[in-house]
N, CA, C and O of each residue as an XYZ file, in Angstrom:
736
protein
N      19.103    -21.485     21.561
C      18.046    -22.475     21.649
C      18.299    -23.456     22.792
O      17.366    -23.836     23.498
N      19.513    -23.854     22.973
C      19.844    -24.813     24.029
C      19.502    -24.243     25.397
O      19.013    -24.967     26.265
N      19.752    -22.969     25.598
C      19.455    -22.337     26.887
C      17.950    -22.330     27.123
O      17.491    -22.596     28.234
N      17.178    -22.025     26.071
C      15.714    -22.023     26.217
C      15.206    -23.428     26.542
O      14.310    -23.591     27.369
N      15.777    -24.434     25.893
C      15.354    -25.820     26.159
C      15.694    -26.218     27.597
O      14.900    -26.862     28.282
N      16.893    -25.822     28.039
C      17.284    -26.133     29.414
C      16.355    -25.440     30.403
O      15.922    -26.048     31.381
N      16.050    -24.179     30.153
C      15.147    -23.445     31.046
C      13.760    -24.090     31.070
O      13.136    -24.195     32.125
N      13.287    -24.520     29.902
C      11.972    -25.166     29.841
C      11.996    -26.489     30.622
O      11.043    -26.804     31.335
N      13.082    -27.260     30.489
C      13.198    -28.530     31.213
C      13.230    -28.280     32.716
O      12.601    -29.009     33.484
N      13.962    -27.252     33.137
C      14.031    -26.920     34.564
C      12.655    -26.501     35.065
O      12.241    -26.905     36.151
N      11.928    -25.677     34.263
C      10.579    -25.254     34.663
C       9.643    -26.454     34.809
O       8.843    -26.512     35.743
N       9.744    -27.398     33.893
C       8.900    -28.594     33.979
C       9.215    -29.393     35.246
O       8.309    -29.895     35.911
N      10.495    -29.506     35.572
C      10.877    -30.236     36.784
C      10.350    -29.539     38.027
O       9.896    -30.185     38.972
N      10.416    -28.206     38.016
C       9.905    -27.457     39.175
C       8.396    -27.654     39.292
O       7.873    -27.840     40.391
N       7.692    -27.612     38.145
C       6.242    -27.851     38.170
C       5.940    -29.253     38.696
O       5.031    -29.443     39.504
N       6.711    -30.224     38.228
C       6.518    -31.596     38.707
C       6.795    -31.687     40.203
O       6.097    -32.397     40.927
N       7.802    -30.975     40.659
C       8.132    -30.978     42.085
C       7.001    -30.355     42.885
O       6.669    -30.841     43.966
N       6.402    -29.283     42.368
C       5.280    -28.654     43.067
C       4.108    -29.622     43.130
O       3.434    -29.719     44.156
N       3.864    -30.338     42.038
C       2.792    -31.341     42.045
C       3.115    -32.449     43.045
O       2.234    -32.940     43.750
N       4.381    -32.831     43.094
C       4.796    -33.860     44.054
C       4.594    -33.374     45.481
O       4.247    -34.164     46.359
N       4.808    -32.077     45.726
C       4.602    -31.521     47.054
C       3.136    -31.662     47.456
O       2.834    -31.990     48.604
N       2.220    -31.415     46.510
C       0.800    -31.602     46.810
C       0.500    -33.077     47.070
O      -0.292    -33.441     47.939
N       1.182    -33.915     46.263
C       1.001    -35.349     46.479
C       1.485    -35.734     47.871
O       0.861    -36.552     48.547
N       2.583    -35.149     48.292
C       3.123    -35.442     49.616
C       2.129    -34.999     50.672
O       1.893    -35.715     51.645
N       1.548    -33.833     50.487
C       0.579    -33.358     51.474
C      -0.643    -34.286     51.507
O      -1.228    -34.522     52.564
N      -1.015    -34.803     50.339
C      -2.155    -35.707     50.308
C      -1.821    -37.042     50.988
O      -2.662    -37.668     51.634
N      -0.568    -37.444     50.815
C      -0.158    -38.706     51.427
C      -0.191    -38.615     52.950
O      -0.376    -39.606     53.656
N      -0.008    -37.411     53.413
C       0.026    -37.244     54.858
C      -1.407    -37.262     55.381
O      -2.250    -36.455     54.990
N      -1.636    -38.176     56.244
C      -2.953    -38.238     56.885
C      -2.768    -38.686     58.331
O      -1.806    -39.359     58.701
N      -3.726    -38.282     59.098
C      -3.615    -38.616     60.513
C      -4.191    -40.011     60.695
O      -5.346    -40.303     60.386
N      -3.334    -40.827     61.203
C      -3.746    -42.202     61.497
C      -3.301    -42.513     62.908
O      -3.204    -41.621     63.750
N      -3.045    -43.715     63.150
C      -2.613    -44.061     64.506
C      -1.268    -43.435     64.789
O      -0.567    -43.005     63.874
N      -0.918    -43.387     66.031
C       0.308    -42.718     66.461
C       1.503    -43.336     65.760
O       2.370    -42.621     65.256
N       1.555    -44.658     65.724
C       2.689    -45.290     65.051
C       2.679    -44.974     63.561
O       3.715    -44.674     62.967
N       1.509    -45.045     62.978
C       1.406    -44.704     61.557
C       1.744    -43.228     61.331
O       2.393    -42.851     60.355
N       1.279    -42.421     62.271
C       1.528    -40.991     62.135
C       3.020    -40.718     62.128
O       3.486    -39.903     61.332
N       3.768    -41.361     62.973
C       5.215    -41.190     63.017
C       5.805    -41.669     61.709
O       6.703    -41.029     61.162
N       5.325    -42.765     61.209
C       5.821    -43.294     59.943
C       5.462    -42.334     58.812
O       6.300    -42.026     57.963
N       4.211    -41.860     58.803
C       3.789    -40.908     57.773
C       4.612    -39.639     57.876
O       5.062    -39.083     56.874
N       4.796    -39.199     59.096
C       5.586    -38.000     59.309
C       6.997    -38.228     58.796
O       7.595    -37.338     58.192
N       7.518    -39.398     59.030
C       8.855    -39.731     58.572
C       8.915    -39.739     57.055
O       9.858    -39.219     56.458
N       7.885    -40.341     56.425
C       7.835    -40.384     54.968
C       7.726    -38.976     54.393
O       8.366    -38.644     53.394
N       6.911    -38.163     55.037
C       6.747    -36.793     54.579
C       8.068    -36.038     54.701
O       8.449    -35.285     53.805
N       8.754    -36.246     55.808
C      10.031    -35.568     56.006
C      11.048    -36.054     54.978
O      11.848    -35.265     54.475
N      11.020    -37.332     54.670
C      11.930    -37.874     53.666
C      11.641    -37.271     52.299
O      12.564    -36.915     51.567
N      10.366    -37.157     51.955
C      10.003    -36.555     50.671
C      10.367    -35.068     50.660
O      10.823    -34.536     49.648
N      10.160    -34.413     51.795
C      10.519    -32.997     51.899
C      12.033    -32.829     51.736
O      12.500    -31.917     51.054
N      12.788    -33.731     52.378
C      14.247    -33.672     52.234
C      14.666    -33.903     50.786
O      15.578    -33.246     50.285
N      13.999    -34.833     50.122
C      14.293    -35.098     48.718
C      14.009    -33.857     47.876
O      14.810    -33.469     47.025
N      12.844    -33.239     48.131
C      12.483    -32.016     47.411
C      13.468    -30.896     47.745
O      13.901    -30.153     46.864
N      13.807    -30.790     48.999
C      14.759    -29.765     49.439
C      16.128    -29.985     48.772
O      16.779    -29.033     48.341
N      16.554    -31.263     48.696
C      17.825    -31.569     48.025
C      17.783    -31.174     46.550
O      18.752    -30.641     46.010
N      16.652    -31.443     45.914
C      16.522    -31.038     44.507
C      16.582    -29.522     44.369
O      17.218    -28.991     43.459
N      15.902    -28.833     45.297
C      15.937    -27.369     45.251
C      17.361    -26.861     45.492
O      17.805    -25.912     44.846
N      18.065    -27.496     46.418
C      19.452    -27.098     46.674
C      20.335    -27.377     45.456
O      21.223    -26.593     45.118
N      20.066    -28.526     44.799
C      20.815    -28.829     43.570
C      20.577    -27.742     42.518
O      21.506    -27.274     41.860
N      19.313    -27.358     42.381
C      18.994    -26.303     41.399
C      19.625    -24.972     41.818
O      20.110    -24.211     40.981
N      19.611    -24.708     43.121
C      20.239    -23.484     43.618
C      21.739    -23.538     43.354
O      22.355    -22.552     42.950
N      22.320    -24.737     43.598
C      23.746    -24.889     43.303
C      24.017    -24.677     41.813
O      25.000    -24.039     41.434
N      23.129    -25.221     40.975
C      23.280    -25.022     39.536
C      23.173    -23.553     39.168
O      23.938    -23.041     38.351
N      22.195    -22.877     39.797
C      22.052    -21.439     39.537
C      23.286    -20.688     40.025
O      23.776    -19.777     39.357
N      23.785    -21.084     41.205
C      25.013    -20.458     41.701
C      26.178    -20.716     40.748
O      26.981    -19.827     40.461
N      26.247    -21.960     40.264
C      27.317    -22.304     39.323
C      27.198    -21.485     38.035
O      28.187    -20.960     37.523
N      25.956    -21.386     37.519
C      25.748    -20.573     36.312
C      26.071    -19.115     36.594
O      26.692    -18.434     35.778
N      25.644    -18.645     37.756
C      25.941    -17.264     38.139
C      27.444    -17.054     38.245
O      27.968    -16.034     37.796
N      28.137    -18.026     38.843
C      29.600    -17.929     38.935
C      30.245    -17.965     37.552
O      31.198    -17.236     37.278
N      29.704    -18.834     36.677
C      30.219    -18.886     35.304
C      30.027    -17.541     34.603
O      30.918    -17.052     33.908
N      28.843    -16.957     34.800
C      28.569    -15.651     34.187
C      29.514    -14.605     34.766
O      30.070    -13.786     34.033
N      29.694    -14.637     36.105
C      30.635    -13.696     36.728
C      32.051    -13.896     36.173
O      32.765    -12.935     35.888
N      32.433    -15.168     36.030
C      33.760    -15.464     35.482
C      33.877    -14.930     34.057
O      34.883    -14.324     33.689
N      32.826    -15.167     33.258
C      32.845    -14.658     31.885
C      32.904    -13.134     31.870
O      33.621    -12.541     31.064
N      32.143    -12.503     32.772
C      32.174    -11.032     32.852
C      33.562    -10.565     33.274
O      34.102     -9.608     32.719
N      34.138    -11.258     34.270
C      35.496    -10.898     34.698
C      36.500    -11.092     33.564
O      37.387    -10.265     33.353
N      36.341    -12.224     32.823
C      37.213    -12.451     31.665
C      37.021    -11.350     30.626
O      37.981    -10.847     30.043
N      35.751    -10.988     30.409
C      35.450     -9.912     29.458
C      36.082     -8.605     29.931
O      36.686     -7.873     29.147
N      35.931     -8.325     31.236
C      36.544     -7.102     31.781
C      38.064     -7.145     31.634
O      38.701     -6.139     31.323
N      38.637     -8.339     31.866
C      40.083     -8.495     31.694
C      40.469     -8.254     30.237
O      41.454     -7.578     29.941
N      39.657     -8.832     29.319
C      39.923     -8.617     27.894
C      39.822     -7.140     27.540
O      40.655     -6.614     26.803
N      38.796     -6.472     28.067
C      38.634     -5.035     27.809
C      39.824     -4.266     28.375
O      40.346     -3.353     27.735
N      40.248     -4.645     29.587
C      41.421     -3.984     30.186
C      42.661     -4.217     29.329
O      43.455     -3.303     29.108
N      42.818     -5.460     28.847
C      43.960     -5.766     27.977
C      43.895     -4.952     26.688
O      44.910     -4.449     26.207
N      42.687     -4.831     26.137
C      42.513     -4.036     24.915
C      42.859     -2.580     25.191
O      43.510     -1.921     24.380
N      42.408     -2.076     26.365
C      42.743     -0.686     26.718
C      44.253     -0.515     26.833
O      44.815      0.471     26.355
N      44.908     -1.491     27.477
C      46.370     -1.423     27.615
C      47.023     -1.460     26.231
O      47.942     -0.692     25.945
N      46.525     -2.378     25.366
C      47.074     -2.461     24.010
C      46.870     -1.153     23.259
O      47.776     -0.673     22.578
N      45.664     -0.571     23.386
C      45.391      0.708     22.716
C      46.297      1.807     23.257
O      46.805      2.630     22.495
N      46.498      1.820     24.577
C      47.413      2.817     25.155
C      48.838      2.613     24.642
O      49.543      3.575     24.335
N      49.255      1.334     24.552
C      50.595      1.049     24.013
C      50.705      1.504     22.563
O      51.705      2.097     22.158
N      49.657      1.218     21.786
C      49.648      1.639     20.379
C      49.690      3.157     20.295
O      50.430      3.718     19.487
N      48.883      3.832     21.142
C      48.873      5.299     21.141
C      50.253      5.838     21.501
O      50.747      6.779     20.882
N      50.875      5.218     22.525
C      52.220      5.660     22.919
C      53.223      5.430     21.790
O      54.060      6.285     21.501
N      53.122      4.237     21.148
C      54.027      3.945     20.028
C      53.824      4.944     18.895
O      54.786      5.444     18.313
N      52.548      5.229     18.589
C      52.261      6.202     17.527
C      52.774      7.582     17.908
O      53.325      8.301     17.074
N      52.590      7.948     19.178
C      53.105      9.253     19.623
C      54.620      9.302     19.476
O      55.178     10.298     19.015
N      55.286      8.207     19.876
C      56.744      8.156     19.729
C      57.144      8.243     18.258
O      58.071      8.966     17.895
N      56.418      7.484     17.404
C      56.719      7.520     15.972
C      56.491      8.915     15.403
O      57.307      9.420     14.631
N      55.377      9.533     15.788
C      55.068     10.880     15.297
C      56.132     11.860     15.772
O      56.582     12.714     15.008
N      56.536     11.734     17.046
C      57.591     12.616     17.558
C      58.893     12.396     16.796
O      59.591     13.355     16.465
N      59.223     11.129     16.515
C      60.439     10.827     15.749
C      60.376     11.421     14.353
O      61.343     12.015     13.876
N      59.226     11.257     13.699
C      59.056     11.819     12.354
C      59.134     13.337     12.409
O      59.743     13.969     11.546
N      58.512     13.918     13.431
C      58.530     15.380     13.570
C      59.962     15.882     13.781
O      60.359     16.896     13.208
N      60.726     15.171     14.599
C      62.120     15.562     14.841
C      62.916     15.469     13.540
O      63.659     16.388     13.195
N      62.756     14.343     12.811
C      63.471     14.187     11.536
C      63.046     15.265     10.545
O      63.875     15.828      9.831
N      61.745     15.546     10.510
C      61.233     16.579      9.604
C      61.833     17.937      9.954
O      62.247     18.683      9.066
N      61.881     18.257     11.240
C      62.469     19.536     11.668
C      63.954     19.596     11.326
O      64.460     20.645     10.927
N      64.665     18.450     11.484
C      66.081     18.418     11.116
C      66.252     18.679      9.625
O      67.131     19.438      9.216
N      65.398     18.040      8.807
C      65.476     18.250      7.355
C      65.168     19.705      7.016
O      65.832     20.302      6.169
N      64.164     20.273      7.674
C      63.822     21.677      7.424
C      64.996     22.573      7.814
O      65.306     23.535      7.111
N      65.654     22.255      8.945
C      66.825     23.036      9.357
C      67.938     22.939      8.315
O      68.570     23.942      7.984
N      68.182     21.703      7.785
C      69.203     21.530      6.752
C      68.856     22.353      5.515
O      69.706     23.046      4.956
N      67.585     22.266      5.096
C      67.152     23.036      3.924
C      67.293     24.527      4.206
O      67.715     25.286      3.334
N      66.944     24.951      5.417
C      67.088     26.363      5.793
C      68.539     26.812      5.717
O      68.832     27.906      5.234
N      69.464     25.952      6.203
C      70.891     26.285      6.137
C      71.356     26.380      4.690
O      72.113     27.282      4.332
N      70.893     25.432      3.849
C      71.263     25.479      2.432
C      70.733     26.753      1.783
O      71.430     27.403      1.003
N      69.501     27.099      2.114
C      68.921     28.328      1.558
C      69.722     29.537      2.026
O      69.979     30.452      1.244
N      70.118     29.545      3.300
C      70.919     30.665      3.813
C      72.254     30.760      3.079
O      72.676     31.852      2.697
N      72.934     29.599      2.876
C      74.200     29.614      2.136
C      73.983     30.107      0.710
O      74.754     30.923      0.206
N      72.928     29.606      0.059
C      72.632     30.045     -1.306
C      72.339     31.540     -1.331
O      72.803     32.261     -2.215
N      71.569     31.995     -0.355
C      71.222     33.414     -0.291
C      72.476     34.266     -0.087
O      72.603     35.340     -0.676
N      73.401     33.786      0.748
C      74.657     34.509      0.966
C      75.453     34.593     -0.338
O      75.929     35.663     -0.717
N      75.593     33.447     -1.021
C      76.313     33.443     -2.302
C      75.595     34.307     -3.329
O      76.230     35.044     -4.084
N      74.275     34.214     -3.355
C      73.487     34.998     -4.307
C      73.681     36.491     -4.042
O      73.871     37.276     -4.971
N      73.630     36.873     -2.760
C      73.829     38.288     -2.417
C      75.238     38.744     -2.790
O      75.423     39.875     -3.238
N      76.244     37.863     -2.606
C      77.614     38.201     -2.999
C      77.689     38.403     -4.512
O      78.320     39.344     -4.994
N      77.032     37.501     -5.255
C      77.014     37.629     -6.715
C      76.289     38.902     -7.139
O      76.730     39.602     -8.051
N      75.177     39.198     -6.472
C      74.434     40.425     -6.787
C      75.310     41.641     -6.498
O      75.309     42.599     -7.271
N      76.056     41.614     -5.393
C      76.976     42.712     -5.073
C      78.050     42.860     -6.138
O      78.361     43.969     -6.573
N      78.617     41.723     -6.556
C      79.639     41.754     -7.605
C      79.050     42.278     -8.908
O      79.669     43.088     -9.598
N      77.847     41.809     -9.242
C      77.183     42.282    -10.466
C      76.897     43.772    -10.361
O      77.053     44.503    -11.339
N      76.477     44.232     -9.174
C      76.243     45.674     -8.992
C      77.530     46.463     -9.225
O      77.516     47.514     -9.864
N      78.656     45.938     -8.693
C      79.943     46.612     -8.925
C      80.266     46.628    -10.416
O      80.663     47.652    -10.972
N      80.083     45.450    -11.059
C      80.357     45.367    -12.496
C      79.450     46.310    -13.272
O      79.888     46.959    -14.222
N      78.192     46.386    -12.867
C      77.246     47.287    -13.541
C      77.671     48.732    -13.336
O      77.563     49.544    -14.255
N      78.152     49.062    -12.144
C      78.650     50.419    -11.889
C      79.843     50.729    -12.775
O      79.940     51.803    -13.368
N      80.756     49.756    -12.851
C      81.928     49.938    -13.704
C      81.509     50.040    -15.166
O      81.995     50.900    -15.901
N      80.595     49.147    -15.585
C      80.103     49.209    -16.965
C      79.398     50.532    -17.229
O      79.536     51.118    -18.303
N      78.651     50.988    -16.251
C      77.943     52.257    -16.409
C      78.933     53.397    -16.591
O      78.746     54.267    -17.441
N      80.002     53.384    -15.773
C      81.003     54.447    -15.929
C      81.719     54.305    -17.268
O      82.016     55.303    -17.924
N      81.999     53.059    -17.676
C      82.628     52.856    -18.982
C      81.693     53.286    -20.102
O      82.123     53.886    -21.086
N      80.407     52.974    -19.943
C      79.424     53.397    -20.954
C      79.345     54.920    -21.000
O      79.226     55.510    -22.073
N      79.411     55.543    -19.844
C      79.404     57.013    -19.813
C      80.635     57.552    -20.522
O      80.559     58.522    -21.277
N      81.780     56.904    -20.267
C      83.011     57.322    -20.930
C      82.894     57.134    -22.437
O      83.256     58.013    -23.219
N      82.375     55.956    -22.832
C      82.191     55.686    -24.265
C      81.216     56.693    -24.860
O      81.438     57.218    -25.952
N      80.138     56.956    -24.135
C      79.155     57.931    -24.616
C      79.805     59.307    -24.757
O      79.570     60.018    -25.735
N      80.620     59.673    -23.776
C      81.309     60.968    -23.829
C      82.238     61.005    -25.042
O      82.254     61.966    -25.812
N      83.026     59.902    -25.187
C      83.934     59.841    -26.328
C      83.153     59.834    -27.625
O      83.573     60.436    -28.614
N      82.001     59.144    -27.624
C      81.173     59.110    -28.824
C      80.659     60.503    -29.140
O      80.648     60.908    -30.303
N      80.238     61.231    -28.136
C      79.771     62.597    -28.371
C      80.894     63.458    -28.937
O      80.704     64.233    -29.875
N      82.065     63.295    -28.337
C      83.214     64.067    -28.842
C      83.514     63.658    -30.278
O      83.769     64.495    -31.143
N      83.475     62.322    -30.510
C      83.744     61.826    -31.859
C      82.692     62.339    -32.825
O      83.014     62.763    -33.934
N      81.429     62.301    -32.404
C      80.344     62.794    -33.260
C      80.557     64.272    -33.545
O      80.417     64.718    -34.683
N      80.892     65.026    -32.515
C      81.148     66.459    -32.729
C      82.352     66.643    -33.650
O      82.374     67.516    -34.517
N      83.351     65.789    -33.430
C      84.531     65.869    -34.288
C      84.149     65.601    -35.733
O      84.547     66.325    -36.645
N      83.337     64.500    -35.929
C      82.929     64.177    -37.295
C      82.028     65.256    -37.869
O      82.105     65.550    -39.062
N      81.189     65.841    -37.058
C      80.367     66.954    -37.550
C      81.270     68.127    -37.968
O      81.114     68.754    -39.015
N      82.217     68.365    -37.066
C      83.163     69.446    -37.405
C      83.914     69.097    -38.676
O      84.101     69.944    -39.549
N      84.348     67.839    -38.778
C      85.039     67.406    -39.989
C      84.140     67.546    -41.208
O      84.586     67.966    -42.275
N      82.868     67.189    -41.041
C      81.924     67.324    -42.152
C      81.813     68.784    -42.574
O      81.807     69.107    -43.762
N      81.727     69.648    -41.585
C      81.626     71.075    -41.895
C      82.908     71.523    -42.598
O      82.864     72.225    -43.608
N      84.061     71.101    -42.038
C      85.346     71.478    -42.635
C      85.443     70.907    -44.043
O      85.886     71.583    -44.971
N      85.018     69.637    -44.191
C      85.067     69.016    -45.516
C      84.129     69.726    -46.476
O      84.455     69.925    -47.646
N      82.960     70.107    -45.971
C      82.025     70.829    -46.839
C      82.619     72.168    -47.247
O      82.546     72.569    -48.408
N      83.205     72.851    -46.276
C      83.834     74.142    -46.586
C      85.004     73.948    -47.546
O      85.181     74.711    -48.496
N      85.801     72.908    -47.278
C      86.934     72.626    -48.147
C      86.448     72.285    -49.538
O      87.006     72.749    -50.532
N      85.408     71.476    -49.606
C      84.857     71.098    -50.898
C      84.361     72.335    -51.623
O      84.602     72.498    -52.819
N      83.677     73.196    -50.912
C      83.164     74.414    -51.534
C      84.336     75.298    -52.002
O      84.310     75.891    -53.080
N      85.326     75.353    -51.170
C      86.499     76.154    -51.535
C      87.159     75.576    -52.781
O      87.491     76.290    -53.726
N      87.343     74.213    -52.747
C      87.986     73.568    -53.883
C      87.127     73.683    -55.137
O      87.644     73.907    -56.232
N      85.830     73.530    -54.975
C      84.936     73.669    -56.126
C      85.013     75.106    -56.644
O      85.070     75.354    -57.848
N      85.013     76.038    -55.694
C      85.122     77.457    -56.085
C      86.438     77.712    -56.805
O      86.468     78.381    -57.838
N      87.509     77.187    -56.265
C      88.817     77.357    -56.888
C      88.850     76.666    -58.232
O      89.379     77.196    -59.209
N      88.269     75.458    -58.270
C      88.219     74.721    -59.539
C      87.403     75.480    -60.570
O      87.764     75.509    -61.746
N      86.309     76.093    -60.143
C      85.462     76.868    -61.033
C      86.219     78.114    -61.500
O      86.145     78.519    -62.661
N      86.937     78.693    -60.567
C      87.729     79.883    -60.887
C      88.800     79.522    -61.924
O      89.005     80.249    -62.896
N      89.484     78.383    -61.703
C      90.504     77.926    -62.639
C      89.834     77.601    -63.963
O      90.399     77.919    -65.009
N      88.728     77.019    -63.970
C      88.016     76.643    -65.178
C      87.593     77.894    -65.944
O      87.727     77.971    -67.165
N      87.094     78.839    -65.222
C      86.647     80.084    -65.855
C      87.879     80.796    -66.449
O      87.806     81.320    -67.561
N      88.981     80.818    -65.737
C      90.193     81.458    -66.253
C      90.675     80.720    -67.487
O      91.157     81.343    -68.433
N      90.559     79.486    -67.490
C      91.008     78.699    -68.624
C      90.114     78.956    -69.825
O      90.581     78.973    -70.964
N      88.947     79.138    -69.589
C      88.040     79.412    -70.687
C      88.199     80.877    -71.125
O      87.802     81.252    -72.228
N      88.732     81.621    -70.321
C      88.990     83.013    -70.602
C      87.746     83.838    -70.488
O      87.621     84.867    -71.152
N      86.872     83.436    -69.705
C      85.631     84.165    -69.567
C      85.823     85.283    -68.563
O      85.309     86.374    -68.812
N      86.410     85.135    -67.621
C      86.432     86.124    -66.575
C      87.829     86.698    -66.415
O      88.775     86.286    -67.086
N      87.919     87.556    -65.604
C      89.013     88.286    -65.551
C      90.107     88.402    -64.735
O      90.983     89.228    -64.991
C-alpha cells in the first residue's frame, strides 16, 4: 500500500508540474525588450526549477532502481549461498553415505568370514559324522550278521530241542509202556 500511495503522490506532483509548465507558458508574453528579457529570465528560472524537480525524480528513480538492483544482487548472493550450502550438504551426505556403505561392507565381510568359519567347522563335523555313520553301519552289519547267525543258531537249537524233546518223550513213552507191561 505504501508503494501505491507514493506512486500516486509522485503522479500528482508530475501532473501539477505539467500544469505549472502551462502556467509558465501563459506567463510568457511578448512585451517590451526589457520586459521580454525579464520574462525570458523568469521562464528560464521556472524551467530550471521544473528541470531540477525532474532530475530529483530521476535521481529518486535511479536510487530506487539501484536499491532494486542491490536487492536482486543480494537475492542472487543468497541464492548462490544456498546453492553452496546445498552442495556442501550433498557432499556431506555423500561422505556419510560412503562411510556407512564402507562400514556396512566391513560388517558383511566379517559376517561372511564367520559364515565361512562356521561352514568349515560344519563340514568337518559332517565329515566326522559320515565316518561315524560308516563305522556304525559296518558295526550294524556285523551285529546283523551275528544276529542272523544267532537266529540260525537258535532255530537250529529249537529244532534240536524239538527233536530232543520228541526223542525224550518217545523214550519216556517207551519206558512208560514197558512199565505198564503193555508192549514188548
